[in-house]
N, C-alpha and C positions, 0 to 999 in steps of 0.2 A: 800427514805429517805425523811422527813418531814425538811421544810426551812424557812426561811424570818421571820417570828414571831413564837413565841412558841404556840401564840394560835390557830395558825392552826393546828399544830400538836394534841393540844389538840380536838380539832373539829372535825377533822378526822377521830381520833381512837374514837373518839365518835359515830361518825358517820358510820364506819363500824363495830361496833355494831349493830348500829339499822339497818343496812342493810342484817345483817344476819338474824336480828330477821324479816325482814320484805322479805325475799326471796322469800316468797309464792306470791308477791304481785306484779303484773302485773302493777300496775298504781303509785306505786312511784315513785317520782321526784327523781331518784339515779342518778344524773349528776354528770359531771368527778371531781372526787375529785385528789388535788393535788399531784400529785407523781411524779418521776422521770421522764421529759421529755425530748427528743435527743435536744432539742435547749435550755434546761436549764444544759447542762450536764458542761460547762464550768463554772458553779456555784460552783459548786461540789467542785472546788480547793479553795474556797473562804469560804467552811463550818464552820471550825474553828475562823474566821475572825466575821462570822457571829453569834455564838455563843457566842463569848467573846464580841459584840457589845450586844447581849442581857443583856446579866449578868449584863453590865454597866449601859442597861435601868433599868433594875429593881432595880440594886441598886440606882440610883437616885429616884425609885420612891419610894424607902423603901418596896419592896415585896420581896418575894420570889419566888425560880426558880417555884414555884409548883403553883403559883398562877395566878388565867386568868386575863388577863390586857382587858380594856374596846379596843375596836377596833374602836368606831364610830358607826354609826347605817349601819345592814346590809341588808337594803332594796333593793330588785331587782326592784323596782318601774323603773329605768332608763330601765330596761330591756322589757316594757311594748309595747307590737306592735299590730295592727292593721293586719286586712285582709278583702280580700274581695270574695265571693263564686257567681261566674257566670255562675256555671254549666248547669243552667234550667230558666226558666223563671223567676226565684227569685233571684232579686239580692239582695244579704243577707251581710251587712258589720258588722264584730265582731271587738270586743278588749280581748285582751289576759287577762282579768281579771273577766270574764265571762258573758259579755256583748255582747250578740246577737243585730245589728242595734244599733248605735252608735252616737245616738241625741245628748249625752253630752259630746261626744268624739271626736270630729269633726277631732283635728287635727293629729290622727291618722290612719283615712282611710277618702277616698273621694270617691262617696258621702256617707255621715254616715247615712241613713235611709236605710230601707228595699224598694226599688223598684220594681213594677209589673206591666204589664211586662218588662222584662229588656228592660234598654233605653228609658222606656216610661215618665222617670218625675214621676211618680204617686208613692205619700210615701204610704206605707202599715206597717209601724213599724218606732215610732221612738226611742222608749227604750225600751230592754227586759233585765231586768238582773237577772241572778239567784242567790241567796245567801241561806244562813243557820244559823238555829237559836238552840240554844244547851242550856241546865240550867245545869250548871258545879258546881263541888263543890272542895274548894280547901284545901290544906294542914289541915286549920285550922276547918275545917267543916263549912265555909260559903259557901252559894250559889250565883250564880249569873245569869244573863239571859246574853246573849253575840248574840249579830248580827252579822254574819259577810257578808258582800255584798260591792256593788261597783257602786254604786246608786250615780250617780255623779248631780244629780238637785242642784241648788242653791250652787256647791261646794261639797256637799254630807259629811258625816260623817268624821269630822275631827279632830286633835288632838289642845285643845285650842290654843297652842303656833304658830299654823299654818304650824308646821313643816312638819307634815304628815296627809294623811286621812287613817283613820281603813280599807282601802281597802283590796282585794286580789291584790295580784303581782305574776308575773309569775317567774317561777325556768327557770334558764339559762340551755341551753345544746340542748333546742329543735328547735332550728332554725340557721342559717346562722346568725352569728352575726357580719361578715364581708361587710360592706355598701360600697356603691361609694367611689372611691378615690376622688371624686371631691366634696361630700358634707361636712357637717362641720364638723360635729363628726362623719364620716364616722359608721354612726350607732353606733356599740358599740367598734370599733375599735378605743379607744381613751384612753388616760392616766387614766381620772378618773373611767372611766367603768371597764378597767381591774385592776384596784386599787380597786376596789369593788370586783369584782370575787376574787381577789386573798387572799383578807381578810377573803371572806365567805367560802373559802376553795375550789374554783370551776376554770375553767378554760377557758378559752377564747376558744368559738369553730367557727373555719368557716365555709366555704360551701366545696361542694363536688370538688374532682379535677378533670382533665380534662380526665381522663380514666373513672373517675364513669359516666359523663356525657357521656360520648360515648357509653354506658349502655344504658342510659336514652334516646337517640337521635337517635337510631339505625333508618337507612336510610336517615338522613341528610347529608350531606356532612360535614365531619368537625367538630369543635367545635360550637356546636349549641348555648349554655347558657354559660352566663358570671358567673365566680364563684362568682362574688361581688351579692348580694343582694340587688340588684339598688333600687324594689320597695320598701323594707324594712318591708315587710310581716314577719309571722311567717310562720311554715312549713305549705306550702299545697301541696296536693300529685300532681295537676299538673304543678306545679314551682318547681323543683329541684333547681333549684337556689337558694330557699329559707331551705333546708335542711340543718341541719348539718352535717361535715364531717362524723361524726358518732354520734351514737344516746350513751344517756345516760346509762350508766350501771345498767343493772336490769329493764329496759322499756319494754322488752319484753320477753316471755318463751322460754327459751332456749338458753339464753344469757350466753356463757360459761367463759364471762370474771369474776373476782372476784370484789368486791369491791375496789377501790383503783387502778386498775389495768388498764392503758392507753394506749388503742390497739383499733380500729377501730370495733372490734364485727363482728358478723356474720349479719345483716344486714345492713352494711354501703352500703351507694351506693344503698339502696331498699328503699322501702316505709314501715315505721314503723306501718303497718294497726294493728287495732286491732286484725282482723282475721287472721293474716299473715302478712308475708312480701310482698304485696302485695295491689292494690288499688281495694275496694270491688266496692266501689260508684265509680261514674265520676267524683267525687272532693271530695275529703276526705281536713279535716285541723286537726290539734292535736296540743295542749300546755297541761300543768301544770302548777296551780297553786297552792299556799297557803294563810294565814291568817297572817305573822307573823306580820304582820303593824298594827294591830289591838290591840293598845294597852290601850282600855277603861277602863279597870277594871285589880284589882290586882290580875292577874288570870296567874299562870305561870306553863305552860301546857309542859315543856321542860327540860330536865336536863342541868346543867352548864359542856358547853362540858369538859370531862375528869374526870368529879366526879358524883356524884349519889346525889348531892343536887340540889335545886330546882334552876333555871336562873333567879334571881331577877333582871337583870338587864334592865335597862329601854333600850325604844326604840334607844335612842342619843348613848347608852352605846354598844350598838350592841346585846342587848337581843330580845329574839325571843317568842314574844306571839300570841294572837289570842285563839281558841277556839283549837288550835291544830291539824288542818286538812289541806288536801290537795288534790286537783281535778283536775281530769285527764278528758280533756275535748276533745272531736271527734265530728266533724260536717261530715253531709255527705249530698251529692245532687246526684241525677242521673236525667240523661238527658233524658229521656224517654218520650216518650210523655204522658204516663199513668202517671207519678211521676213529669212532669215539672214543678210542681206549687206546690212543696213541698220542707222543709228544715229540716233536722232532728239533733237534739244536743243530745249528753248521757252527764252524768256528772255521774261518779265514786267518790267516797267521800271517802278517806281513815283517818282513827284516827292513825296519827303519833305520836300524844303525849306520855305523859307517864300516861296518866290517862284514866278509861273508862269513857265514857257517857251514862250517865242514860237515858237523853230525848235528841232526837235531832228531828227538823224537819225542811226539804228541801224547798224552796217556790221559785218563781216565780214572778217578776214584770213585767208588760208588759202595756207599753203606746204605742196605735196604731198611735193615731195621722192622721187616714187616710184623705189621699190626704191633707196632711196639714191642716185640718180642725178640731177646738179645739173647735165647737159650735156647730156641726150638727152631732153629734155621737149617734147612738142605739145599743145596745150590748144586747144577752143573753147567756145563757147557755143550752146546750143539755144532761143532764147524761145519757142519753141513748148514745151516739154519744161520749162522754167524750172528746166535744169540747166546746171552749167558740166562740165565734164570734163575729164581729162588723162589722157595717155597717154606713150609712149616712142617715139620716132620708130624705132628699132631691136629689133627682137623680143630679148627676153631671158630667160634661164631662171634661176631661183638658189634654190637650195633645191632642185632639183629641181620646183620652182612656175614655170609661164610665167605672168612678168609679165603681167598686165590693165591694166583702167582703174579711176582714182579720179574720183569725182565728189562735187558738194554740189550737194543738191535746195531747190530755195527753197520751202519751205512756207507760209509767213505771213510777211505783213509788218503793219507796224500801220496803223489805220485810221483813217480821218479822216471824223467822225462830224456834222461842223457847216458842211460846203460845198455841202449839197443836192444834191450829184452820186452817182450810184450809181458807185465807182470801181473797183469789184470786177464790175459788168453780172452780177449776181445778180438782178435784178430789185427790190431792197431799195436804200432812199437812207436814208445815215445810221443805219444800223444799230449797235449798242455792244453791246460785254459789259458794260458797266459803267454802264449807265442805269436799270436795275430793271427793264427790259420783255422780255416773250419775245418779240422783234423779228418771227420767223419763223413764231412760231406754232407751233410744233412739240415743245413742252412737252406733258403729257397729265397731270393728275389721276387719281386712283384711280377707278374703276370700282365702282358699286355695284351688284353684280350679283344680291343678295337686295332690294333696295331697302328696305333698313330704317336707312337714315341712318348706318351705324355700318361702319368698316372691321373686318371678319370675316376674319381670316388662315383661308387654304387656300379662301376661298368669292371673295373678293372681288380684283379685280385693282389693286396699287399701280400700275401703268404707271409713269411718272417722279415720283411724289409721295410717293419715299421718303426725304425727310428730310434733313436738312444733313451727315449721314455719309456720305449717297450710296451706303447699304446697304438693302435692302428685306428682307422676309422671306423671300424667295426667292433670295437672295445667301446664299454662302455666309460663313460669318463673322457672319450675323448677331447685334449684340450686344442687340437688342430696341428697341422704338420711341426713336425719339429723345428726351433729357431736354426738348429744348427747343420741344417739340410741332408741329416741323415734318413729322414722318412723316403721311400722309395727312391734310391740314390741306384739300387740296383750290385750294390754291395755290402757285405757283411760288417755291423758297426757294433761296437761294444754296449750291452744294454739291450741287443734285440735277442729274441728268441735263437736256441740253436747255434748260439756262435760264443766259443769261449767261455767265462763265466756264468752264463744261462744254461750252457750244455754240460751236463752231468758226464757223459759219453766220454767226454774231452781230457780224461786223466786217468793216467797209466799208474792204474791203484799196486801200492803192493801191500795193501790186508793188512788183517791184526797180526802184527810179531811176536806179541806175547800177552800172558795173561798170569795173574798172580793172585790167591788168594792168601788171606792173613788172618788171625785175630787183632783185634784193635790195639790190644797192648803192642803185639809186635810191630804193626805198621806206624802205632806213633812213636815209635822207638825209630824205627829206619828214616821215617821220614824228616827228621831232626838232621840225616846225615846224608848230605847230594849223593856224595860218591858212592856210599853204599845201595842207594835206591836207585840210581843208575845202573850200577853193576848186577844188583840182585833182582829187580822189577822190571825193569823195561827195556834192558838188553833184548833184542831179536834174536829168538829161539825157535827152534820148531813145535808145531803144536803137540808133539808127544810130551814134549819137557815143559808144557804150561803145569803149575804149580797148583793143583787141583784136589787138596785134602777129600780122604773119603769118608772121615767121619767130621762136618762141622758143627758151631756151635753160632756163637755171634763171631760174623764176620763179613771183612771187607776187600773188595775186588779191586785190582788195577788192570787196567787194560791197556794197551801201546800199540804204538805204529811207526817204526822207525828202522834204519836211520835213513835219513835223506839230506842232502844237501838245500842250505837257503840261501842264495845269493842275496847281496842287498837289493832291497826294491822289489823283491818277489815275493809271492803268495802259492803258500799252500792254504787245502781245505780238510779239514775233518767232520765228521758227522755221526751223529748219535742220535736215538729213537729210544723214548721209554714206553715201554707197555706194562698194562696190568690185563688180567684176566680170569677167569672162573677155574679152571685148567690148563693142562701145556695144549691141547688140542686148542682152545680157544686164543692163547697166544700166536700160536701159528698160522691161525687164520689172520688176525692183526697183524703178525709180522710179514702175509703176502700183501696184504692192502697195502703198509709201508711201502715195500719195495717197488709195489705198483706207482705208489705216490713218486717215490725219488726216481724209478726210470722215466715217468713223462717231466720232468724238471719241476718238480712239485706244482705240477700243472694236473690237480687232481679236480672233480666236477666240482662245482662250487654251487651252494643252495641260492636261492634268490634272496636281493637284499632281506633285510625284516624292517616289516612296516613299524610305523610308529603308533605304539596304542597308548591309550588314556582310557582311566576309571574311574567310577563313582560308586559308590557306597548308596545304599539308600537301606530302607527297612525289610530285611531278609531276601534282599536282592543286591546284584553288582552289576554295572553297566557298562558294557565296555565299547569301546570305538576305536579304528584303527584307520589309518589311510591307504593308499595304493600304490605306494613308493616300490613295492614289491614286484609288481608288474611290469613296472618300466625298467627293470635289470637285466642284465646280457651276460649270458655265461659265454667265458670265452672261448668254448668249444660246441656247446650245444645252442647259442643265440639264446633269444629269446625264448624261454623255456619256463614260466611260470605256469604252476596248474591249480595250487588250491592254497585255502586257509587250515590250519589245523589251531582249533581253541582248545586251550590246555587248563585245567584248574587244579591246585594242589594244595595242601596242607604244608608242605616241604618247601622249602624255598630253590631245591634242586631236584624236586619234580622227582624223587624215587619213589615215592608212594603211589605214585600213577604208573612207572615202569611196569607194567604187566602182562605184558604180551609176549608170549616167549618165542625164539627161533626152535628149530625141530628138536635142537639136542638139551632143551629144559631151560637154557639160558635168558632171564628178562633181556627184549630186547627193543622193544618199542614203546611209547605211550598210547593211553589211552586217551582219545581228546572227548571233549564233551560236546562238542560241533566241528565240523567241517564243512567248508563250503568251497566245493568245484567248478570250475568253466564246462558250460554244455557243448562238450566237443564230441561226445561218444566213450571217451574214456573215463570207464567206471569198473568196479568189481578191484579183485587181484591184480595186480599192475602183472603182463608179461613175461615183464625180467625178475627171477629171486632175489634178494639182495643178497648177496656174495654165494659165501658156502653155509647160508644159515635156512636154510630149506623153508623160506616164508616170504612172502612178497607184500607190499605196501598195498593198503586199502587206497584207490582210487577215488573212493565218494559216488555218487549217484547222478551227478549231472545237474547239482542243486543249483546252480547258477551263485553267483558270488554274491557276498553281503561285508558289509565293513562295519558293523554294531551286533550286539548279542548281549541279551540279560538274562543272566543266571541268577533263578529262582532258589534255583536246589544250594543253599546256604545257610549259616547258623548266623543268626546276629550276638557278633562278640568274635566269632574265631576269624582271624587272620588267615588270610587266603594268598596265594601266590598264582599269578594268572600271566599266560603265552600264549601270544598270537605268531606260530610258527608259518612260514611261506615254503612252500613245497613245489618243487618243480615237477616235470613231466617224464623224468627220464627220459629211455629213448628204446624204440622197440624196430624192428625190420620196417614195419607195416606205419608206422608215425609219421614219415613223409608223403604217402600216399593217401592214408585218411585224411592228412590237412591237420592231424596234432604238432606236427612239425614244420618250419619252415626250410629246414635243412635235408639233405637226403643222405645216405649212404655213411651216418657215422654210427659210429660201437655202441651197439645196444649195453646200456647201463640202466639200473634200476634207479626213482626218484632220491633228490636228496633234501634235505630240510634243513630250515636254517635252526640256530642254537636258542637256547632261552636260557640266560644268565642272568642272578639274582646273585649278586654276592654281599652276606652276612659276616657279622662278627660272633664273637663266641656268645652275646648275648642274643642273637639271631636280630641286633638291627642292620639296617640296610647300608652296606659300604659304597655299592656299585650298582646298577642293573641296566641292562639292555634294553635299545629304546622298544621292544617288543614286547615288554615286560611289566606288570602294574602288581604292586602289595596293594591290597583293600580287605578294610574290616568293617564289614556290612552291619549297620544298627539304625535303630531307632532314630528320626529327626527330633530335636529340642520342641519341648512340649511348645516355645514361641513360634516356630516355623511353620511359616504358608506355603506349603509345596506348591509349585508351579503349578498352573491350569492355563486353560481356555477359556478366556470370557465368554459369556451369554450362548449364543449357539454353536459355538466350536466353531470350525472351519465353514463359512458360509460363501455359497455363491450369490454374490449381489446382483450378478447382471450376466445376461448371455444364457445360453440352452446346452451348455457342454455338460458332458454326465461323467465326465473325468472325474476322480479324485485326488486331494492332498492333505496327506495323515500326515501329522505331527509328532514326533516323539520326542520326548525331554527324557536325553540321551546322558548329558549332563548338565543336570537339573539347578546345580549351584554356580550357572555361568548363565541362565537365562537373567532377561535384562530386567529388574525388580520395577521399572517404572513405567510399567503397562503399556507398553510399544503393540502397535496396530504392524501386521505385517501382508502383502498383497501379491498375486500372480496376476500380470496378463500376459495375454498371448497373440500372434499373427497366424494370419492363414495364409491360402494361396488362391482362394476366390475361387476353387475351380467349380464351385458348385452354382454361384452367384452365374459364371460363365458360360454354365450350361445351359440353365434358364433364370432368367433374371425375374421372372415374374410369382414362379414356383417355388424357386429358391434362394441360397443366399451362402453366403460366407463358402468354405472350404475345408480342408485340411490341414492341419495346424502344423507349421513349419517354423515357430518360435518362440520363446517367453522370455520373459523379467520376473524377476522375485526382487522387492525392494520392501527396505524400513518404511513405512508410510511417515512414521513419525521424524524419525530424520532425514525423509528423502534419500536415503544409501541404496544404490543398487547393490543388492548382495550379489546376484546370480544371472548369467544370461545365458541364452542356447549357444552351442557350439557349431558352428554352420558345418563340421565336418559330421555331424551327427544329423541325419534327417530320418524322416517317416518314424517307425517306429522306435526308432533308437535316439528319437528328439530329449526324454528326457533321462535315457540311462547313458548317463554321463556323472564323469567324476563331481563337477558342481553341484549336483542331489543327491548322488548315490555315497558319497564318500565325503564331501565336506559337513562340518557343523557348524549350524547357524545360531550363536548366541545362545547356546547349548542346546539345540532342537538340530534332532535331524527330518530331513524333509522328503518325504515320498512323495510323486506324481503319478498316478495311473491314467495312461489315458488311452483310451482304443486308438490303434493305429490308423481305423477305418469305421466308417458306418456297420454296425451290427445291429441284427434284431435282440431287442432283450426283452422284450416279454409281448404276451400275446392272449389275448383271452377277452371272453364275453362278459359284457358288465352289467349287471344287477337291473333289472326292467322291472319296474313299481307296480307297473299295470299286469305283470303277471308273478307265479310263485319260482317259478324255474327259468332256468338259461336254455337254449339251444345246447342240443351236445353234439353239435354239428362242431368236425373240428377244423380248424384251419391254419396252414401251413405258408409263411410268409418268408421269402426267400428270393435267390434272383437267378437259382438252377442252372447257373454257366448257360444261360440264353444272352449273354451280352446286355442284361439289364445294368442299370447302375444303382449301386448303392446310393440310397442319400440318407442325410441326417437328420430325418424327419420323423413324427411321429402323425399316425392316423388312426382316424375312427371311422367304421364303417357303419353306417346308420340305416337301418331295415325301415322301410314305408310302404307306401303302395306302387303298384304296377306303373308306372312313367315317372318314379323318383328320378331317375336321371338317364341318359341312352349312352347305349356303348360308342366309343368315337371309332369315324372312318370314316375315310374318305369318298367310298360311296356309299349314298343316303340310301340304297337297298340294303345295306348289312346292318346298319346301324340298330342296334336294338334297344327298345326302351327295359328299364330293368327296375325291380321294385325295392333298391337301396341307392345307397350316394356315398360318397367317400371326401371326409373333410380333413384338411392338415390340420391338426389341435396341438403342433410344435409350442405356440404359442397361444392358451388357452385366450387370452383377451383380444386377438386376433387371428379366429380361425376361418380358414376359409376353403371352398369345396375345390376336389380337383380331377381332373379327366382321368378316365379308364376305357380300358378297351375289354369287351368280355368274351370269352370263349366258352360253348356250353357244352356238356358231355353228351356224347352220344354210342351209344343209347342211355337212357335215363338210368337209374339205379332203379327208383322208386317207381312204380307203374298211377301213383297219382299226379307225378311231375309232368304235368301232359299241356303248361303254361309257360310258354317260352320267355324268359328275363327276368324269372322268379327265380331268387337265391338259392340253389338246390345242392346237395353231394355230387361231385365231380364237374360241377363249375369251375373255372379259374379266370381270373383277368387281371390283367396288368396296370400299375398307375402310370399315366402319360405324362414325358416332360418334355422338353425341349419343343418348345413351339414357334412355329412359321406362320406368320399370316400371307394368306393367298388369296385370289380374287372370290373362292368358294369357300373362304373363311380358314381358322386357323386350325390348321395343322399340325400335329405331335409326332414327330420323328424318334423319338426314344423313349423308353421305359424305365422306370425305375423298381419299384419291390413288386413281386408277382405272389398274387395269392390264390393256394390253392385249397378248396371246398371237400371234403368227404365226410361219410358218416365213421363213427368209431369203429374199430375192427372189428368188436363181437355184433354189431350191430350187423356189420356189411357180411361177417359168415352167417349171421342170420336170415339175413335178407337173400343169399344165394340158397341156404337151404330149402326157404320156403320156394324159391322157384324152383330148384331140382326139385321137390317133394309132389308141388302143381302140374310138373311139365312130368313127371311118372303117372301123377292120378289120370292128366290127360292121356296119358299112352295107353292107361289100362283102360278108361272108361270107351276109348277107339277102338281097340282089338274085340270089347266085345261089343261094341256098336249100341251103345246107350245113347238115345235120345240123337241119333245121325251126328255123334262125335266122331263114327268112323270116316266122314268127309273131310275133319279138319278145318271146322269152321273158324277157329283162330291161328291158323297157320300152324306150319311143321312145331314149330319152337316159342315156348314162352317169353320171346324175349320183347324186354322195352315194358310198354305200355298194355301188350298184349297179355300179360301176365294179370293185370287188373280188369281186361276184359273178360278175360277166362272166369275168374275168380266172381265177377259181378253176373254174369252169363248165366251161371250153375247154380249159383246159390241160392235162387228163388225156388229152384226145382227141386235140389239134390237132398233137402232132405226129406221130400215126401215119396222119395223111393228107394231111400238108402235101405230100408227093410229087407226091400224086394232084392236088391241089388245083394244083399249079404245072405240069400238065399239060392244063387245062382252057383252052383260047384263050383270051385276053384276061382270064381271074382271073389267070393267074400273072405278066401285067403288074401289073395291079392290086394283087398282094401284094409285089410287089419291093422296098416301100417301108417295108414294116413290119418291125416284130421280132417276134418268138415271143412269144404270152401269157405264159410261163413267165418270158422274159427281163424282159417289163412290171413281171408280178410282184414280180418280185423285188428289180428297182429299187426299185418301190413299198416294199416291206418294210425294205431298205435304208434310204432316206431316211426312213422312218416312224421306224425306232432309231436315225438321229442325232437326228433333231429331239425325240424325246418324251423329258422326263425321269424318269427311274425313282427308286424309294425313295431316298433316302440323298443324293440333289440337293438345292441350297439356293441361292435366288437372293436376291442382297440390294443394297435401295436403300436410297442414305444420301440427308439431305437438306443442304441449306446453312440454318442456322437461327440466326436474329438472336440479339443476345446476349440474355440476360434477367434477372432477380433473382439466379439460383443462380449465374453465373458471375462467376468471381475471373479477371483477366488481371496477372501478377507478373512483373515482372521486375528485376533486381541489376546496377547499372554500378558498374565497377571502372577503374583507370587514371588516363590525366592528372596521372602523378604521374615524378617522376625517382628512379629507384633510387640508394638508397644506400651502397652496394657494390657494386661489381663487378669482373671478373678486368681484370688488367691486357691481355688478350687482343682487350678489345672497338675498341680504339684500334686496330686493324687495318683497321677500317669508315672509318678516316676517309682522306677520298681529297682531291686538288687538283686544280679544273677551271679554265679546261682545261688540261692536260697533254699535249704542249706548248703553250706558249703561242707562236703563232707571228703574229706583227704585229700581230693584232688579235684582241679575245677578240667572237664575234657579240653575247653577251651586255651589252656595253658600252653605255649611252646614245647617243643619238647628238648633245644639246647644240648643237646648230644655233648657239645663239647667242655661243658663248665660239669665240675665234679660236683656229686649232691645229686638232691632229686630236682632242680631246674627252677624254673619258676611259678611263682603261687598268686593266685591274682582273683578278685572277686569285681564287679562290673557295678556302675551305678550309669542307670539308663533312661532317657528321656531327660535329660535334665535341663534347665534354661539356659540362656546361653554364657550368663554370667553367675554363679554362685560358688559359695564355701560348703563344703561337706567336714563336720566336724563328728569324731567316731569316738564315744565315749563305752567304758566298761559299764553293766549295771550298775556297778557301785559310784557310777558318775565320774570316774578318773578319764582325763581327757588323751584320748591314745594317738590318734592322728587327724590331722589337717590337711585338706584338699580343697585346692584352688582351682575351681573350674572355670576355663575361658574357651568358650566354641562359637563355632562361624553359622550357628545353626543347625547343619548339616551333623557336624558331632557332637553328639550329644551325651557321650558316653565319658566317664572317667573312672580309673582302675585305680584299685589297691593293691597294692602288693605283699599283703597280712605283716608289713612291719610299720613299728611307732616310730612316732618324731624322730626317735634316738637311732632309729637303724637295726632296732632287733624285734626278732622275732616275736609275734603275739602269742597268748595261750589261746586254747581252744574253748569256746563257751559263746554265750549269747552278747551280742553288742548292740548299743542303741547310737543311730543315727541323726543327725541333725540337721538339714539344710535350710542354706537362707540365703535367700534370691533377692536380690533389691528391688525393690519395686514391685515386688509380685508377691510376696509372702515368704512363709517356713512351713516346713516339713517334716515330722519326728515320726522315723520307723525303728525296726528292728532286724536283725539278721543272725542266724547263727553259722560258726565255725565248729565241725565235727568233726572229733578224729578220724 
């Protein structure tokens, strides 16, 4: 039921009729029309009183109840808002009356000029205003030329009374009207604006609820964004606090609300994108305007509310005038390197009047003023590339940046779908985005892969048949099938890709039809006269008649496209791109990218979602922590394509100082990261697809593996740093599917795309807004009272169990550590596989789960994910990504038992250890790795016996093996021996004595039989050998002795020609030979040397005694003796017996301290010499900018008083910190706001409860 004033009921009824007629137009500004809302139900009881009051009012005014009353003006000028696009290097302010760049609208947004590169202070656009001209005919047959625009130079075109300007004004309902409670008018949450909305039949619309924000800020802890629109922008995709609680009725396809129905609708809490309920670019903005305030002519385009009579009321009486147009504006930016210098704006113009418009021309006014220069401009127009561009005649460097080119690219013009001509020469005649036909036939219905006639998610292919919300099952954020039944219905519907308004091919463009360049003086004069401007500036002419002066100074452009007809309830579109570059070729490269974006229906490659970054400042370090939300994002074309994180640090909020990697043309192109972490998938080094036409490729890292925290220690205390963690996709190359990098085959190759890094600051470099993947941090030492977090006692302690894994604790966000001394604990589960294998010799199994809890509170903090098994049990977000009470927990656990350490232990009975080498493993023999520690103990022969089924093959040995996993419960284990044959040393004459070449397996899997216990399996295999050098020497001795044997045999010495030691000195025969001749060889050696030829043959040999002695020495070195012990330990996975525990303390302020701790306070820099390197640059401010010194390591609460040497108090600073924040800065101004003189100053610090400190510092000019 309508109430308050009768005029509201009439207007609303009229608007409801209009809405039904406009149901097909998605761009119409169908804001929330007044009807019953819950908060107004109490007024229903007063309805009769209100009606009686209305009747009394009508009688006093002498009118009947059916007449329409004057309401006062219904202008929406109070709802004019600004916005600032910072999605790439082109920083673009705008105002919601069709102004891009706000040179004449500085009070609505700061900075008010286009800046490139962002943060440089170099201007590339002063004012760019979109406007519309029309020749209209009134009810008497009289014609008027009306221009509707919002060009504000000199105050703009305004009513002679000064009451209002003939400008476009924004429609309510497209942004969060609820401003900061601390601001004067609270944005539109004030009595005047609410009354205006009431009178015009609209509702006040606030922002998103906390629940809605939770959807937008997934990954953040708690409620991230305020619901107040504190920056007072219009709706921008990256700033959900600017979104309305719900979007106006009819503002998107598939809206299931009826006109006048007040409820959230399907897109509440979601971005109301043109191509669906999602953000297609990296940053978008959206608003709707109309020209109701333009009452410059007696033309009445609307009906009087509730009647079929023209509304002839004046502006002051609530009349609605203008041409009768509504303009839906959408603006786009992409962070991709290929598109980082581009900004695109589209304007959908709808005729919402009661009349057809036979002649309509759209135009754009462009005033660059590059680098603020108004007398040094050169300009030209390239008809082949459809761009105009401007540069400076004289090269200029501003704020350290070389001034380049500014340009406007013409993307899309209105179409003519009724002249039978192929105006855009694309092979289609009279195509239209508003005829309900897929003119170019590129829309594709879903594909029934399994032929059952029903769309099956995960089996069938949706193609373009995604429904009116523009989202299908394979799209990120898909909410489910569209309620209106448009998804997978086999026919094209409004809102789906490649159909009607979402298909840029379906418009028969007439193109750019005029361009005029004028001086500001001429232009300002002519813009006031609609007829002159219509005839001299925007009438269609051939390109040869475009007015482009050969000599230019301060200039203003006007581009136009027309004429077209615009019948009632029809829409046409105009699209413009703004560009900046270092030179003309740079501009052309951006223009080609821009055209690709447009030709793909703005479906440009998107980077992964931004991670949520948190930062903590420390003493000389900055700790960064981020989440893994980026890894779950899905590109609409390339699917799940996340590849890496890049960590950036800059002293510039725009990161310009680290953009140091140049392209092939010498232009800065890429930022230098301080760290990067990429997926281990084989994609390393230079990407196979170069970045556009720049001649360089993206660095894809080194397969480092992903990390979610980083500590930067290359920082200075007191300096402010700007950080960003950017997410990067893997791009695409032809081999990516085959190599397993991409899940999708046969896609177009493309270079990687990186997410943005946006930090908006004011002219004082105070942060206004920032992206969730950025942080602003000033490292500093902690307060002298602050107790740093630490692990108590032994630190991370294994209080039970045998597992050898590690639990590492890092305090990444110390300020969040629980200060009450909490204890934390890990427990584990295992699969019991080893106990099942042999319950006597083995126990437990491999890790298959864990629980991490706060013992103090008994809160379970994390548990294993059943989807992650084996080596991935601890490689889960709950541990890799999450932060618990300021701590990052890393668990390192061997996925299977491995040999950890091996070695001979010290034998107290002899000075040296045996040199025998021992290799422990499984040798691919089928043996089982078991998580046990074993000790080999050498004793007397018979210490143990090799296990075998046959008693005949059981060998007594001089050693035994003990399981010492639990030293307090050691036990002997069975083994099976295999001795070397032949032996290495000839002294190895007794079987079963441990010697080089021997091998034994530890036995498991016992089976009881009538013949005793039999073991069917083996675990670790031990191989024994001499060191390589010893093996080589023994081999040399065997060879030399054999040659000596052969020589003596040839010369028939002492019967050796009969070969009494065999043909070869293998095995033990070497010892027999050396022992056999050692006794007599010395006595005959002299005579042997006198035998001709033999003396020469024997010259290279040692004596047999020397060989025998050397062999004995080597044998003694290598052989273990009784009492020798060899220990092997294993890396053991955690099992159910393991308990890991640690206790945390700190993150608190000491309540009582000795006064001497104040001696740690210091001033930096001291002396201050003309400038502090830690001061911010503040390029937007006149003069030298910031000045400051810092007092550091202050107690949490203190007062600093600064005096001259004569004792005059100059400045008082009250410091209150949280322990981590221990720094107070002085801006070198007195309490009166005056700059202080250079010289020596005395400071006094009073810390209540601690003491006082007096010091001095110097300011040197």
